Backbone and ligand atoms as CSV (ligand in chain L), in Angstrom:
chain,resi,resn,atom,element,x,y,z
A,1,MET,N,N,17.683,38.498,55.645
A,1,MET,CA,C,18.635,37.439,55.294
A,1,MET,C,C,18.071,36.073,55.635
A,2,ARG,N,N,16.968,36.025,56.330
A,2,ARG,CA,C,16.424,34.714,56.685
A,2,ARG,C,C,15.705,34.082,55.488
A,3,ARG,N,N,15.149,34.923,54.695
A,3,ARG,CA,C,14.322,34.376,53.617
A,3,ARG,C,C,15.142,33.622,52.570
A,4,ARG,N,N,16.343,34.114,52.408
A,4,ARG,CA,C,17.111,33.571,51.292
A,4,ARG,C,C,17.270,32.048,51.338
A,5,PRO,N,N,17.711,31.499,52.466
A,5,PRO,CA,C,17.829,30.033,52.501
A,5,PRO,C,C,16.508,29.348,52.163
A,6,GLN,N,N,15.413,29.919,52.680
A,6,GLN,CA,C,14.119,29.291,52.390
A,6,GLN,C,C,13.825,29.323,50.892
A,7,THR,N,N,14.106,30.489,50.325
A,7,THR,CA,C,13.864,30.623,48.888
A,7,THR,C,C,14.700,29.604,48.106
A,8,LEU,N,N,15.942,29.476,48.534
A,8,LEU,CA,C,16.823,28.529,47.841
A,8,LEU,C,C,16.319,27.098,47.985
A,9,THR,N,N,15.826,26.784,49.185
A,9,THR,CA,C,15.316,25.438,49.392
A,9,THR,C,C,14.118,25.175,48.490
A,10,LEU,N,N,13.264,26.177,48.468
A,10,LEU,CA,C,12.079,26.017,47.620
A,10,LEU,C,C,12.487,25.840,46.160
A,11,LEU,N,N,13.465,26.667,45.759
A,11,LEU,CA,C,13.918,26.578,44.366
A,11,LEU,C,C,14.536,25.216,44.075
A,12,SER,N,N,15.304,24.720,45.038
A,12,SER,CA,C,15.944,23.421,44.782
A,12,SER,C,C,14.901,22.307,44.756
A,13,LEU,N,N,13.861,22.466,45.575
A,13,LEU,CA,C,12.783,21.470,45.527
A,13,LEU,C,C,12.109,21.499,44.154
A,14,LEU,N,N,11.865,22.713,43.701
A,14,LEU,CA,C,11.254,22.840,42.375
A,14,LEU,C,C,12.167,22.260,41.303
A,15,ALA,N,N,13.463,22.500,41.482
A,15,ALA,CA,C,14.419,21.988,40.502
A,15,ALA,C,C,14.397,20.463,40.495
A,16,ILE,N,N,14.351,19.881,41.696
A,16,ILE,CA,C,14.308,18.417,41.774
A,16,ILE,C,C,13.024,17.900,41.129
A,17,LEU,N,N,11.930,18.586,41.454
A,17,LEU,CA,C,10.644,18.195,40.885
A,17,LEU,C,C,10.691,18.265,39.357
A,18,ALA,N,N,11.296,19.341,38.874
A,18,ALA,CA,C,11.394,19.510,37.424
A,18,ALA,C,C,12.222,18.381,36.815
A,19,LEU,N,N,13.311,18.020,37.513
A,19,LEU,CA,C,14.161,16.941,36.998
A,19,LEU,C,C,13.389,15.618,36.966
A,20,VAL,N,N,12.617,15.363,38.031
A,20,VAL,CA,C,11.843,14.121,38.078
A,20,VAL,C,C,10.819,14.092,36.948
A,21,LEU,N,N,10.157,15.230,36.781
A,21,LEU,CA,C,9.155,15.285,35.717
A,21,LEU,C,C,9.809,15.107,34.343
A,22,ALA,N,N,10.968,15.743,34.206
A,22,ALA,CA,C,11.656,15.636,32.918
A,22,ALA,C,C,12.057,14.186,32.660
A,23,ALA,N,N,12.524,13.525,33.734
A,23,ALA,CA,C,12.920,12.129,33.578
A,23,ALA,C,C,11.728,11.282,33.169
A,24,CYS,N,N,10.602,11.523,33.852
A,24,CYS,CA,C,9.395,10.775,33.493
A,24,CYS,C,C,9.012,11.050,32.057
A,25,GLY,N,N,9.100,12.347,31.726
A,25,GLY,CA,C,8.693,12.720,30.378
A,25,GLY,C,C,9.542,12.036,29.333
A,26,SER,N,N,10.845,12.014,29.556
A,26,SER,CA,C,11.712,11.451,28.533
A,26,SER,C,C,11.551,9.937,28.442
A,27,SER,N,N,11.295,9.294,29.588
A,27,SER,CA,C,11.126,7.849,29.515
A,27,SER,C,C,9.835,7.500,28.794
A,28,ALA,N,N,8.798,8.329,29.039
A,28,ALA,CA,C,7.540,8.082,28.338
A,28,ALA,C,C,7.730,8.315,26.848
A,29,GLU,N,N,8.555,9.309,26.570
A,29,GLU,CA,C,8.788,9.655,25.171
A,29,GLU,C,C,9.489,8.503,24.443
A,30,SER,N,N,10.448,7.903,25.133
A,30,SER,CA,C,11.217,6.862,24.475
A,30,SER,C,C,10.395,5.589,24.267
A,31,SER,N,N,9.285,5.485,25.007
A,31,SER,CA,C,8.480,4.285,24.849
A,31,SER,C,C,7.483,4.407,23.702
A,32,THR,N,N,7.343,5.621,23.186
A,32,THR,CA,C,6.432,5.771,22.053
A,32,THR,C,C,7.130,5.324,20.782
A,33,PRO,N,N,6.446,4.565,19.971
A,33,PRO,CA,C,7.054,4.107,18.713
A,33,PRO,C,C,7.455,5.288,17.854
A,34,ALA,N,N,8.636,5.202,17.310
A,34,ALA,CA,C,9.120,6.282,16.458
A,34,ALA,C,C,8.568,6.125,15.049
A,35,GLY,N,N,7.790,7.072,14.660
A,35,GLY,CA,C,7.218,7.121,13.311
A,35,GLY,C,C,6.928,5.773,12.682
A,36,ASP,N,N,5.718,5.305,12.809
A,36,ASP,CA,C,5.375,4.032,12.194
A,36,ASP,C,C,4.692,4.252,10.852
A,37,GLY,N,N,4.667,5.493,10.421
A,37,GLY,CA,C,3.987,5.771,9.139
A,37,GLY,C,C,4.749,5.153,7.992
A,38,GLU,N,N,4.113,4.327,7.243
A,38,GLU,CA,C,4.758,3.721,6.088
A,38,GLU,C,C,4.335,4.474,4.846
A,39,GLY,N,N,5.212,5.295,4.392
A,39,GLY,CA,C,4.998,6.094,3.180
A,39,GLY,C,C,3.585,6.618,3.028
A,40,ASN,N,N,3.469,7.890,2.905
A,40,ASN,CA,C,2.138,8.447,2.705
A,40,ASN,C,C,1.586,7.973,1.380
A,41,GLY,N,N,0.477,7.302,1.443
A,41,GLY,CA,C,-0.127,6.686,0.262
A,41,GLY,C,C,0.055,7.513,-0.992
A,42,ASP,N,N,0.540,6.859,-2.007
A,42,ASP,CA,C,0.717,7.547,-3.276
A,42,ASP,C,C,-0.537,7.428,-4.119
A,43,GLY,N,N,-1.601,7.911,-3.602
A,43,GLY,CA,C,-2.867,7.867,-4.314
A,43,GLY,C,C,-3.555,6.530,-4.147
A,44,GLY,N,N,-4.805,6.489,-4.464
A,44,GLY,CA,C,-5.528,5.228,-4.332
A,44,GLY,C,C,-5.782,4.921,-2.879
A,45,GLY,N,N,-7.009,4.760,-2.499
A,45,GLY,CA,C,-7.305,4.569,-1.106
A,45,GLY,C,C,-7.331,3.127,-0.678
A,46,THR,N,N,-7.367,2.199,-1.617
A,46,THR,CA,C,-7.496,0.800,-1.253
A,46,THR,C,C,-6.193,0.287,-0.676
A,47,ALA,N,N,-6.246,-0.128,0.561
A,47,ALA,CA,C,-5.060,-0.658,1.202
A,47,ALA,C,C,-4.859,-2.102,0.787
A,48,GLY,N,N,-3.657,-2.409,0.324
A,48,GLY,CA,C,-3.307,-3.779,0.014
A,48,GLY,C,C,-3.859,-4.307,-1.282
A,49,GLY,N,N,-4.241,-3.466,-2.196
A,49,GLY,CA,C,-4.694,-3.998,-3.468
A,49,GLY,C,C,-5.255,-2.953,-4.388
A,50,GLU,N,N,-5.328,-3.323,-5.635
A,50,GLU,CA,C,-5.859,-2.431,-6.648
A,50,GLU,C,C,-6.991,-3.159,-7.365
A,51,THR,N,N,-7.871,-2.388,-7.974
A,51,THR,CA,C,-8.984,-2.972,-8.698
A,51,THR,C,C,-8.949,-2.507,-10.146
A,52,VAL,N,N,-9.135,-3.451,-11.043
A,52,VAL,CA,C,-9.233,-3.143,-12.468
A,52,VAL,C,C,-10.599,-3.592,-12.945
A,53,SER,N,N,-11.346,-2.682,-13.538
A,53,SER,CA,C,-12.672,-3.015,-14.040
A,53,SER,C,C,-12.620,-3.318,-15.531
A,54,LEU,N,N,-13.365,-4.349,-15.926
A,54,LEU,CA,C,-13.458,-4.682,-17.344
A,54,LEU,C,C,-14.773,-4.169,-17.935
A,55,SER,N,N,-15.440,-3.347,-17.169
A,55,SER,CA,C,-16.709,-2.799,-17.627
A,55,SER,C,C,-16.510,-1.979,-18.897
A,56,GLY,N,N,-17.421,-2.131,-19.839
A,56,GLY,CA,C,-17.338,-1.348,-21.066
A,56,GLY,C,C,-16.370,-1.917,-22.081
A,57,GLY,N,N,-15.899,-3.132,-21.847
A,57,GLY,CA,C,-15.037,-3.771,-22.840
A,57,GLY,C,C,-13.630,-3.226,-22.886
A,58,GLN,N,N,-13.173,-2.692,-21.762
A,58,GLN,CA,C,-11.772,-2.280,-21.700
A,58,GLN,C,C,-11.295,-2.389,-20.260
A,59,PHE,N,N,-10.003,-2.627,-20.143
A,59,PHE,CA,C,-9.418,-2.638,-18.806
A,59,PHE,C,C,-9.308,-1.191,-18.323
A,60,SER,N,N,-9.761,-0.963,-17.121
A,60,SER,CA,C,-9.688,0.386,-16.578
A,60,SER,C,C,-9.222,0.324,-15.132
A,61,PRO,N,N,-8.084,0.905,-14.822
A,61,PRO,CA,C,-7.201,1.695,-15.699
A,61,PRO,C,C,-6.451,0.822,-16.690
A,62,GLY,N,N,-5.904,1.462,-17.714
A,62,GLY,CA,C,-5.181,0.735,-18.747
A,62,GLY,C,C,-3.732,0.462,-18.378
A,63,THR,N,N,-3.224,1.208,-17.428
A,63,THR,CA,C,-1.894,0.947,-16.891
A,63,THR,C,C,-1.964,1.032,-15.385
A,64,LEU,N,N,-1.135,0.251,-14.757
A,64,LEU,CA,C,-1.181,0.181,-13.305
A,64,LEU,C,C,0.226,-0.104,-12.803
A,65,THR,N,N,0.615,0.584,-11.762
A,65,THR,CA,C,1.907,0.317,-11.127
A,65,THR,C,C,1.648,-0.104,-9.697
A,66,ILE,N,N,2.179,-1.253,-9.348
A,66,ILE,CA,C,1.952,-1.793,-8.009
A,66,ILE,C,C,3.285,-2.245,-7.424
A,67,ALA,N,N,3.248,-2.640,-6.174
A,67,ALA,CA,C,4.447,-3.166,-5.521
A,67,ALA,C,C,4.390,-4.683,-5.550
A,68,ALA,N,N,5.560,-5.298,-5.579
A,68,ALA,CA,C,5.622,-6.758,-5.558
A,68,ALA,C,C,4.862,-7.286,-4.352
A,69,GLY,N,N,4.057,-8.304,-4.592
A,69,GLY,CA,C,3.258,-8.885,-3.525
A,69,GLY,C,C,1.843,-8.343,-3.472
A,70,ASP,N,N,1.575,-7.278,-4.223
A,70,ASP,CA,C,0.231,-6.717,-4.239
A,70,ASP,C,C,-0.714,-7.604,-5.041
A,71,THR,N,N,-1.980,-7.512,-4.678
A,71,THR,CA,C,-3.015,-8.268,-5.369
A,71,THR,C,C,-3.890,-7.319,-6.174
A,72,VAL,N,N,-4.128,-7.680,-7.418
A,72,VAL,CA,C,-5.028,-6.911,-8.263
A,72,VAL,C,C,-6.323,-7.704,-8.425
A,73,THR,N,N,-7.444,-7.046,-8.208
A,73,THR,CA,C,-8.751,-7.676,-8.366
A,73,THR,C,C,-9.393,-7.164,-9.645
A,74,PHE,N,N,-9.682,-8.092,-10.563
A,74,PHE,CA,C,-10.353,-7.737,-11.812
A,74,PHE,C,C,-11.852,-7.938,-11.617
A,75,THR,N,N,-12.603,-6.882,-11.872
A,75,THR,CA,C,-14.053,-6.944,-11.677
A,75,THR,C,C,-14.774,-6.780,-13.018
A,76,ASP,N,N,-16.066,-7.059,-12.995
A,76,ASP,CA,C,-16.900,-6.949,-14.211
A,76,ASP,C,C,-16.323,-7.807,-15.333
A,77,THR,N,N,-15.979,-9.037,-14.985
A,77,THR,CA,C,-15.265,-9.896,-15.928
A,77,THR,C,C,-16.182,-10.734,-16.820
A,78,THR,N,N,-17.485,-10.674,-16.592
A,78,THR,CA,C,-18.400,-11.513,-17.373
A,78,THR,C,C,-18.243,-11.262,-18.870
A,79,GLY,N,N,-18.061,-12.339,-19.620
A,79,GLY,CA,C,-17.915,-12.229,-21.065
A,79,GLY,C,C,-16.492,-11.941,-21.510
A,80,HIS,N,N,-15.568,-11.949,-20.554
A,80,HIS,CA,C,-14.163,-11.673,-20.873
A,80,HIS,C,C,-13.275,-12.768,-20.286
A,81,THR,N,N,-12.004,-12.680,-20.600
A,81,THR,CA,C,-11.017,-13.455,-19.864
A,81,THR,C,C,-9.991,-12.469,-19.319
A,82,VAL,N,N,-9.308,-12.908,-18.304
A,82,VAL,CA,C,-8.162,-12.145,-17.795
A,82,VAL,C,C,-6.954,-13.040,-18.015
A,83,THR,N,N,-6.109,-12.614,-18.941
A,83,THR,CA,C,-5.041,-13.478,-19.427
A,83,THR,C,C,-3.745,-12.693,-19.539
A,84,GLU,N,N,-2.666,-13.266,-19.072
A,84,GLU,CA,C,-1.389,-12.607,-19.329
A,84,GLU,C,C,-1.031,-12.844,-20.781
A,85,GLY,N,N,-0.878,-11.783,-21.499
A,85,GLY,CA,C,-0.586,-11.884,-22.915
A,85,GLY,C,C,-0.911,-10.567,-23.592
A,86,GLN,N,N,-1.014,-10.620,-24.902
A,86,GLN,CA,C,-1.241,-9.387,-25.639
A,86,GLN,C,C,-2.087,-9.674,-26.864
A,87,ASP,N,N,-2.975,-8.750,-27.177
A,87,ASP,CA,C,-3.804,-8.833,-28.374
A,87,ASP,C,C,-4.556,-10.163,-28.454
A,88,GLY,N,N,-5.043,-10.615,-27.327
A,88,GLY,CA,C,-5.877,-11.815,-27.303
A,88,GLY,C,C,-5.110,-13.122,-27.263
A,89,THR,N,N,-3.791,-13.054,-27.184
A,89,THR,CA,C,-2.985,-14.265,-27.182
A,89,THR,C,C,-2.215,-14.371,-25.867
A,90,ALA,N,N,-2.347,-15.527,-25.231
A,90,ALA,CA,C,-1.662,-15.730,-23.958
A,90,ALA,C,C,-0.179,-15.977,-24.173
A,91,VAL,N,N,0.606,-15.563,-23.200
A,91,VAL,CA,C,2.024,-15.915,-23.225
A,91,VAL,C,C,2.154,-17.365,-22.765
A,92,ASP,N,N,3.339,-17.931,-22.949
A,92,ASP,CA,C,3.603,-19.262,-22.405
A,92,ASP,C,C,3.597,-19.168,-20.881
A,93,ASP,N,N,2.943,-20.120,-20.273
A,93,ASP,CA,C,2.916,-20.175,-18.817
A,93,ASP,C,C,2.452,-18.850,-18.199
A,94,PRO,N,N,1.253,-18.405,-18.547
A,94,PRO,CA,C,0.767,-17.113,-18.040
A,94,PRO,C,C,0.552,-17.131,-16.531
A,95,ILE,N,N,0.755,-15.978,-15.926
A,95,ILE,CA,C,0.526,-15.855,-14.489
A,95,ILE,C,C,-0.965,-15.938,-14.191
A,96,VAL,N,N,-1.771,-15.556,-15.178
A,96,VAL,CA,C,-3.225,-15.681,-15.033
A,96,VAL,C,C,-3.821,-15.924,-16.417
A,97,ASP,N,N,-4.809,-16.820,-16.475
A,97,ASP,CA,C,-5.550,-17.087,-17.711
A,97,ASP,C,C,-6.884,-17.672,-17.289
A,98,GLU,N,N,-7.813,-16.789,-16.956
A,98,GLU,CA,C,-9.078,-17.241,-16.390
A,98,GLU,C,C,-10.256,-16.653,-17.134
A,99,ASP,N,N,-11.286,-17.477,-17.283
A,99,ASP,CA,C,-12.523,-16.979,-17.846
A,99,ASP,C,C,-13.221,-16.096,-16.823
A,100,GLY,N,N,-13.936,-15.116,-17.337
A,100,GLY,CA,C,-14.642,-14.203,-16.452
A,100,GLY,C,C,-15.906,-14.805,-15.874
A,101,GLY,N,N,-16.625,-13.955,-15.127
A,101,GLY,CA,C,-17.854,-14.376,-14.483
A,101,GLY,C,C,-17.869,-13.929,-13.040
A,102,ALA,N,N,-16.746,-14.136,-12.389
A,102,ALA,CA,C,-16.583,-13.652,-11.020
A,102,ALA,C,C,-15.335,-12.784,-10.963
A,103,ASP,N,N,-15.175,-12.116,-9.849
A,103,ASP,CA,C,-13.946,-11.330,-9.687
A,103,ASP,C,C,-12.739,-12.265,-9.744
A,104,ILE,N,N,-11.689,-11.803,-10.357
A,104,ILE,CA,C,-10.468,-12.594,-10.487
A,104,ILE,C,C,-9.348,-11.859,-9.757
A,105,GLU,N,N,-8.779,-12.522,-8.778
A,105,GLU,CA,C,-7.694,-11.911,-8.014
A,105,GLU,C,C,-6.359,-12.502,-8.453
A,106,VAL,N,N,-5.420,-11.623,-8.706
A,106,VAL,CA,C,-4.093,-12.064,-9.128
A,106,VAL,C,C,-3.055,-11.369,-8.247
A,107,THR,N,N,-2.193,-12.160,-7.641
A,107,THR,CA,C,-1.118,-11.596,-6.828
A,107,THR,C,C,0.174,-11.621,-7.630
A,108,PHE,N,N,0.806,-10.468,-7.706
A,108,PHE,CA,C,2.042,-10.330,-8.485
A,108,PHE,C,C,3.219,-10.282,-7.521
A,109,ASP,N,N,3.914,-11.391,-7.427
A,109,ASP,CA,C,5.033,-11.471,-6.492
A,109,ASP,C,C,6.353,-11.051,-7.122
A,110,GLU,N,N,6.468,-11.241,-8.431
A,110,GLU,CA,C,7.739,-10.961,-9.097
A,110,GLU,C,C,7.706,-9.611,-9.797
A,111,PRO,N,N,8.701,-8.760,-9.514
A,111,PRO,CA,C,8.784,-7.481,-10.219
A,111,PRO,C,C,8.902,-7.695,-11.721
A,112,GLY,N,N,8.363,-6.774,-12.470
A,112,GLY,CA,C,8.447,-6.876,-13.919
A,112,GLY,C,C,7.261,-6.184,-14.560
A,113,THR,N,N,7.160,-6.331,-15.862
A,113,THR,CA,C,6.060,-5.743,-16.612
A,113,THR,C,C,5.175,-6.856,-17.152
A,114,TYR,N,N,3.917,-6.762,-16.869
A,114,TYR,CA,C,2.975,-7.800,-17.270
A,114,TYR,C,C,1.921,-7.195,-18.201
A,115,ASN,N,N,1.785,-7.780,-19.375
A,115,ASN,CA,C,0.708,-7.385,-20.273
A,115,ASN,C,C,-0.482,-8.292,-20.006
A,116,ILE,N,N,-1.636,-7.675,-19.890
A,116,ILE,CA,C,-2.860,-8.426,-19.635
A,116,ILE,C,C,-3.801,-8.201,-20.814
A,117,THR,N,N,-4.390,-9.269,-21.283
A,117,THR,CA,C,-5.293,-9.158,-22.421
A,117,THR,C,C,-6.553,-9.991,-22.185
A,118,CYS,N,N,-7.488,-9.878,-23.103
A,118,CYS,CA,C,-8.715,-10.671,-23.078
A,118,CYS,C,C,-8.736,-11.502,-24.353
A,119,LYS,N,N,-8.854,-12.808,-24.197
A,119,LYS,CA,C,-8.771,-13.675,-25.374
A,119,LYS,C,C,-10.009,-13.565,-26.264
A,120,ILE,N,N,-11.089,-13.029,-25.703
A,120,ILE,CA,C,-12.308,-12.879,-26.484
A,120,ILE,C,C,-12.294,-11.570,-27.275
A,121,HIS,N,N,-11.671,-10.574,-26.718
A,121,HIS,CA,C,-11.582,-9.267,-27.351
A,121,HIS,C,C,-10.103,-8.860,-27.428
A,122,PRO,N,N,-9.452,-9.200,-28.535
A,122,PRO,CA,C,-8.016,-8.923,-28.660
A,122,PRO,C,C,-7.652,-7.455,-28.497
A,123,ALA,N,N,-8.633,-6.579,-28.661
A,123,ALA,CA,C,-8.334,-5.153,-28.518
A,123,ALA,C,C,-8.235,-4.739,-27.051
A,124,MET,N,N,-8.640,-5.654,-26.172
A,124,MET,CA,C,-8.561,-5.328,-24.739
A,124,MET,C,C,-7.170,-5.672,-24.229
A,125,ASN,N,N,-6.439,-4.649,-23.848
A,125,ASN,CA,C,-5.085,-4.844,-23.348
A,125,ASN,C,C,-4.788,-3.846,-22.226
A,126,MET,N,N,-3.964,-4.269,-21.324
A,126,MET,CA,C,-3.472,-3.353,-20.292
A,126,MET,C,C,-2.087,-3.801,-19.847
A,127,THR,N,N,-1.417,-2.923,-19.148
A,127,THR,CA,C,-0.067,-3.213,-18.666
A,127,THR,C,C,0.008,-2.972,-17.175
A,128,ILE,N,N,0.587,-3.941,-16.494
A,128,ILE,CA,C,0.801,-3.806,-15.048
A,128,ILE,C,C,2.305,-3.840,-14.788
A,129,THR,N,N,2.783,-2.793,-14.155
A,129,THR,CA,C,4.187,-2.737,-13.780
A,129,THR,C,C,4.305,-3.066,-12.298
A,130,VAL,N,N,5.123,-4.072,-12.009
A,130,VAL,CA,C,5.324,-4.507,-10.613
A,130,VAL,C,C,6.719,-4.077,-10.193
A,131,GLU,N,N,6.762,-3.206,-9.209
A,131,GLU,CA,C,8.053,-2.702,-8.733
A,131,GLU,C,C,8.519,-3.505,-7.538
A,132,GLY,N,N,9.824,-3.792,-7.512
A,132,GLY,CA,C,10.375,-4.597,-6.446
A,132,GLY,C,C,10.610,-3.811,-5.173
L,1,CU,CU,CU,-13.093,-9.032,-23.314
């Protein structure tokens, strides 16, 4: 009958220790940021932008869906223009209308559908959808 109190004391010490550890554990847990993952990338590895190549006399890809505020970089622009419009004709007040030669970066802040064309080659057309 002597052992029992000792056993109980030991058990209660362990219980207290367990409670302390649990408390520490939970406080550490609460300090960790809760899921900071922002949507698992929906394809495309480039963070914060998309690239459209004009190589070969066509926009590639021919359609693109981006989020408002994203920047699209047009590459291989030599001998072309990057122009908002269709079939070689710019719209009024285009968001972009630049001669090629260097990479052309365009940031699309407003949701909507944008047709992009080349004024030198009216057959060059693409569509960019900007989602809000
Ligand atoms: Cu062109």
